[in-house]
C-alpha positions as CSV (number, residue, x, y, z in Angstrom):
1,M,11.0,25.5,100.1
2,T,9.4,24.9,103.5
3,D,6.1,26.5,102.6
4,A,5.8,24.5,99.4
5,R,5.9,21.1,101.0
6,P,2.8,19.3,102.2
7,L,2.6,19.2,106.0
8,P,2.2,15.8,107.7
9,D,-1.1,14.6,109.0
10,D,-0.1,16.0,112.4
11,P,1.9,19.1,111.6
12,S,2.5,20.2,115.2
13,P,5.8,18.3,115.8
14,A,7.2,19.8,112.5
15,L,6.1,23.3,113.5
16,R,7.4,22.9,117.0
17,T,10.8,21.8,115.7
18,L,11.0,25.0,113.6
19,L,10.1,27.1,116.6
20,S,12.7,25.4,118.8
21,A,15.3,26.2,116.2
22,G,14.2,29.9,116.0
23,R,13.0,29.5,112.4
24,F,9.9,31.5,113.0
25,H,9.5,32.8,109.4
26,E,9.5,29.2,108.1
27,A,7.0,28.0,110.7
28,L,4.6,30.8,110.0
29,S,5.0,30.4,106.2
30,A,4.4,26.6,106.4
31,F,1.3,27.2,108.4
32,R,-0.1,29.9,106.1
33,A,0.6,27.8,103.0
34,H,-1.6,25.1,104.4
35,E,-4.0,27.2,106.6
36,S,-7.2,26.0,104.9
37,E,-6.2,22.4,105.7
38,L,-5.6,23.2,109.3
39,R,-8.9,24.6,110.3
40,G,-10.0,23.0,113.6
41,R,-6.4,22.1,114.4
42,P,-5.8,24.5,117.3
43,E,-2.3,23.1,118.2
44,A,-0.9,24.0,114.8
45,T,-2.7,27.4,115.0
46,L,-1.3,28.2,118.4
47,L,2.2,27.3,117.2
48,A,1.8,29.6,114.2
49,A,0.6,32.3,116.6
50,T,3.7,31.9,118.7
51,A,5.9,32.2,115.6
52,A,4.1,35.4,114.6
53,T,4.5,36.8,118.2
54,R,8.3,36.1,118.1
55,L,8.4,37.9,114.7
56,G,6.7,41.0,116.2
57,E,3.7,40.4,113.9
58,L,1.3,41.1,116.7
59,P,-2.0,41.6,114.8
60,I,-1.5,38.2,113.0
61,A,-0.6,36.6,116.3
62,E,-3.6,38.0,118.0
63,G,-6.0,36.6,115.3
64,L,-4.4,33.2,115.3
65,A,-4.3,32.9,119.1
66,G,-7.9,33.9,119.4
67,R,-8.9,31.2,116.8
68,A,-6.8,28.6,118.7
69,L,-8.5,29.5,122.0
70,R,-12.0,29.1,120.4
71,D,-11.1,25.7,119.0
72,F,-9.5,24.5,122.2
73,T,-12.6,25.6,124.1
74,D,-14.9,23.9,121.7
75,Q,-12.9,20.7,122.0
76,A,-12.9,20.9,125.9
77,D,-9.1,20.9,125.9
78,T,-8.1,22.7,129.1
79,D,-4.4,22.4,128.6
80,G,-4.6,23.9,125.1
81,R,-6.9,26.7,126.4
82,M,-4.4,27.5,129.1
83,R,-1.6,27.9,126.7
84,A,-3.7,30.0,124.3
85,V,-4.7,32.3,127.1
86,N,-1.1,32.7,128.1
87,L,-0.1,33.8,124.6
88,I,-3.1,36.1,124.3
89,G,-2.0,37.7,127.6
90,A,1.5,38.2,126.2
91,I,0.1,39.9,123.1
92,A,-2.1,42.1,125.2
93,F,1.0,43.1,127.3
94,E,2.8,44.1,124.1
95,H,-0.2,46.2,123.1
96,G,-0.2,47.9,126.4
97,K,-3.4,46.3,127.7
98,L,-2.1,45.6,131.1
99,E,-5.3,44.8,132.9
100,E,-6.3,42.3,130.2
101,A,-2.8,40.8,130.3
102,E,-2.8,40.5,134.1
103,A,-6.2,38.8,134.1
104,A,-5.1,36.3,131.4
105,F,-1.8,35.5,133.3
106,A,-3.7,35.0,136.6
107,Q,-6.1,32.6,134.8
108,V,-3.2,30.7,133.4
109,L,-1.5,30.4,136.8
110,E,-4.7,29.1,138.3
111,L,-5.2,26.5,135.6
112,A,-1.5,25.5,135.7
113,R,-1.7,24.8,139.4
114,H,-4.9,22.8,138.9
115,L,-3.2,20.8,136.2
116,A,0.1,20.5,138.1
117,D,1.8,22.0,135.1
118,G,5.1,23.4,136.3
119,L,6.2,24.9,133.0
120,M,3.0,26.9,132.5
121,S,3.1,27.9,136.2
122,A,6.6,29.3,135.6
123,R,5.5,31.1,132.5
124,A,2.5,32.7,134.2
125,S,4.7,33.7,137.2
126,N,7.2,35.3,134.9
127,N,4.6,37.1,133.0
128,L,2.8,38.4,136.1
129,A,6.2,39.6,137.3
130,S,6.6,41.6,134.1
131,V,3.3,43.4,134.8
132,A,4.3,44.1,138.4
133,H,7.7,45.4,137.3
134,L,6.1,47.8,134.7
135,R,3.8,49.1,137.4
136,G,6.8,49.9,139.6
137,H,6.2,47.1,142.1
138,A,9.8,45.8,142.1
139,E,9.7,43.6,145.2
140,S,6.6,41.8,143.9
141,A,8.2,41.4,140.5
142,L,11.4,39.9,142.1
143,S,9.4,37.4,144.1
144,L,7.5,36.2,141.1
145,Y,10.6,36.1,138.9
146,R,12.4,34.0,141.5
147,Q,9.5,31.6,141.6
148,A,9.6,31.2,137.9
149,L,13.3,30.8,137.8
150,L,13.3,28.0,140.4
151,E,10.7,26.1,138.4
152,Y,12.5,26.6,135.0
153,Q,15.8,25.4,136.6
154,R,14.0,22.4,138.1
155,L,12.6,21.5,134.7
156,G,15.9,22.2,132.9
157,D,14.1,24.8,130.6
158,R,17.0,26.9,129.3
159,R,14.8,29.3,127.3
160,G,12.7,30.1,130.3
161,T,15.8,30.4,132.5
162,A,17.4,32.9,130.1
163,E,14.3,35.0,129.7
164,T,13.7,35.1,133.5
165,C,17.4,36.0,134.2
166,H,17.1,38.8,131.6
167,N,14.0,40.1,133.4
168,L,15.7,39.8,136.8
169,G,18.5,41.8,135.5
170,L,16.1,44.5,134.3
171,T,14.4,44.6,137.7
172,F,17.7,44.8,139.6
173,R,18.8,47.7,137.5
174,T,15.8,49.7,138.3
175,M,16.6,49.1,142.0
176,A,20.2,50.1,141.4
177,A,21.3,46.6,142.7
178,W,24.2,46.6,140.2
179,A,26.0,43.5,141.3
180,D,22.8,41.4,141.2
181,A,21.9,43.0,137.9
182,G,25.3,42.1,136.4
183,D,25.1,38.5,137.6
184,A,21.5,38.0,136.2
185,T,22.5,39.5,132.9
186,T,25.5,37.3,132.6
187,E,23.4,34.2,133.3
188,A,20.8,35.3,130.7
189,V,23.6,35.6,128.1
190,R,25.1,32.2,129.1
191,H,21.9,30.3,128.8
192,A,20.8,32.0,125.6
193,E,24.2,31.3,123.9
194,Q,24.0,27.7,124.9
195,L,20.5,27.4,123.4
196,G,21.7,29.2,120.3
197,E,18.4,30.8,119.2
198,P,19.0,34.2,117.6
199,T,16.0,36.0,119.1
200,L,16.8,34.8,122.6
201,M,20.5,35.7,122.1
202,A,19.4,39.1,120.9
203,L,17.3,39.6,123.9
204,A,20.1,38.7,126.3
205,A,22.5,40.9,124.3
206,L,20.2,43.8,124.7
207,G,20.0,43.2,128.5
208,R,23.8,43.3,128.6
209,A,23.8,46.5,126.5
210,E,21.4,48.1,128.9
211,F,23.6,47.1,131.8
212,H,26.7,48.6,130.2
213,F,24.8,51.7,129.1
214,E,23.4,52.4,132.6
215,S,26.9,51.8,134.1
216,G,28.3,54.4,131.7
217,Q,30.3,51.9,129.6
218,L,29.2,53.2,126.3
219,E,31.7,51.3,124.1
220,L,30.8,48.0,125.7
221,A,27.1,48.9,125.3
222,L,27.6,49.6,121.6
223,R,29.2,46.2,121.0
224,S,26.3,44.4,122.6
225,I,23.8,46.6,120.7
226,E,25.4,45.8,117.4
227,R,25.4,42.1,118.2
228,A,21.7,42.3,119.2
229,A,20.8,44.2,116.0
230,H,22.7,41.6,113.9
231,L,20.9,38.7,115.6
232,S,17.5,40.4,115.3
233,R,18.0,40.9,111.6
234,Q,19.2,37.3,111.2
235,A,16.0,36.1,112.9
236,G,13.7,38.5,111.0
237,D,12.7,40.2,114.3
238,P,11.8,43.9,113.6
239,L,10.9,44.7,117.2
240,G,14.2,43.3,118.4
241,A,16.0,45.5,115.8
242,A,14.0,48.5,116.9
243,E,14.9,47.8,120.6
244,A,18.6,47.9,119.4
245,G,17.9,51.2,117.7
246,R,16.3,52.7,120.8
247,L,19.4,51.8,122.8
248,R,21.7,53.1,120.0
249,A,19.8,56.4,120.3
250,G,20.5,56.5,124.0
251,V,24.2,55.9,123.5
252,A,24.3,58.6,120.8
253,L,22.6,61.1,123.1
254,K,24.9,60.3,126.1
255,G,27.8,60.5,123.7
256,G,26.9,64.1,122.7
257,D,25.3,63.4,119.3
258,P,21.6,64.4,119.6
259,D,21.0,64.5,115.8
260,A,22.0,60.8,115.5
261,A,20.0,60.0,118.6
262,L,16.8,61.7,117.2
263,E,17.2,59.8,113.9
264,E,17.5,56.4,115.6
265,A,14.7,57.1,118.1
266,V,12.2,58.2,115.4
267,A,13.0,55.2,113.2
268,A,12.6,52.8,116.1
269,A,9.4,54.4,117.2
270,A,8.0,54.0,113.6
271,T,8.7,50.2,113.9
272,A,7.1,50.1,117.3
273,V,3.9,51.8,116.0
274,E,3.8,49.5,112.9
275,H,3.9,46.4,115.1
276,G,1.8,47.6,118.0
277,S,4.4,47.7,120.7
278,L,3.2,50.5,122.9
279,L,5.9,50.4,125.6
280,L,8.7,50.5,123.0
281,E,6.9,53.5,121.3
282,G,6.9,55.3,124.6
283,E,10.5,54.6,125.4
284,C,11.5,55.9,121.9
285,A,9.4,59.0,122.4
286,T,11.3,59.7,125.6
287,V,14.7,59.5,123.9
288,A,13.5,61.6,121.0
289,M,12.2,64.2,123.5
290,R,15.6,64.4,125.2
291,A,17.4,64.6,121.9
292,L,15.1,67.5,120.8
293,L,15.8,69.3,124.0
294,A,19.5,69.0,123.5
295,L,19.0,70.5,120.0
296,G,17.0,73.4,121.4
297,R,13.7,72.3,119.8
298,A,11.5,72.6,122.9
299,A,8.1,72.7,121.2
300,E,8.8,69.4,119.3
301,A,10.2,67.9,122.5
302,A,7.0,68.8,124.4
303,R,5.0,66.9,121.8
304,H,7.1,63.8,122.2
305,Q,6.9,64.1,126.0
306,A,3.1,64.3,125.8
307,R,2.9,61.1,123.7
308,A,5.3,59.3,126.1
309,S,3.3,60.5,129.1
310,E,0.0,59.3,127.5
311,I,1.5,55.9,126.9
312,F,3.0,55.4,130.3
313,Q,-0.1,56.6,132.0
314,R,-2.2,54.1,130.0
315,L,0.3,51.4,131.0
316,G,0.5,52.4,134.6
317,A,4.2,52.5,134.1
318,A,5.1,54.4,137.3
319,A,8.9,54.2,137.0
320,H,8.8,55.4,133.4
321,L,6.6,58.3,134.4
322,E,9.0,59.3,137.2
323,R,11.9,59.5,134.7
324,L,9.8,61.4,132.2
325,S,10.6,65.0,133.2
326,I,11.1,67.5,130.5
327,A,13.5,69.3,132.8
328,E,16.0,66.5,132.7
């Protein structure tokens, strides 16, 4: 097995190959099996932190990324420090610590420009755009996403292109720019399928499902949801599977089955809490609230509304708060 074999003197290429193939469990297991030998090897530690992040193991990822940052800093490795800060920002974003995430991404963008690192500049722009989008600043998000996309395309980075197209699709949907949203979603799926990494394909499939759902095409939405769920299970990605559950709950609710919607939403919320994804927890609480209202259980609905409101206020998620009305 992968985690039983000795790693080479420089394990980073082997770990990077596993990450590129979407074999995140193997990468993290290989690192953990030899962790004592890899003290003071921040590149390997950062790759393991990346694998843990992809798996939704955010507390593990946070500890490893922090260790990598300390080691890169001690070794005066500016490039490594920049990449570690970017990952720490991404983890903070998942935890709902938006100010901390934004500060990290701004630092990465500054370092990337200083080092003339186009790839990290694109990643930082994409990540800053996600913060802007969550706060309801759609035009700022679009500008930053487009900057990131141009750089990813220039570099021929298919993963970055797929992720940014997915994010553009999400932003266009919030602006009701349906034609642009459909085009961006299609591009995300195309690039993800060509790369062939299950977690990325699942993300793109979820974006397509969201597009179909919001367009009222529930059968098409369900097909994409089931594909995303299958790919997430294949990749061992619990947060991806929970995102599929959240969407499945929304489809059930719109289709007139609030009992099924409530069950799916509560299960997805439990996974979100377990893995520290605050935004997903809030989105699940919103669906659960609406399902409970449909079932005539107003007191329980109010509790879910209060939790969702608390989360969205903490995140500064203006658009989510606008949609969170118990009268809907």
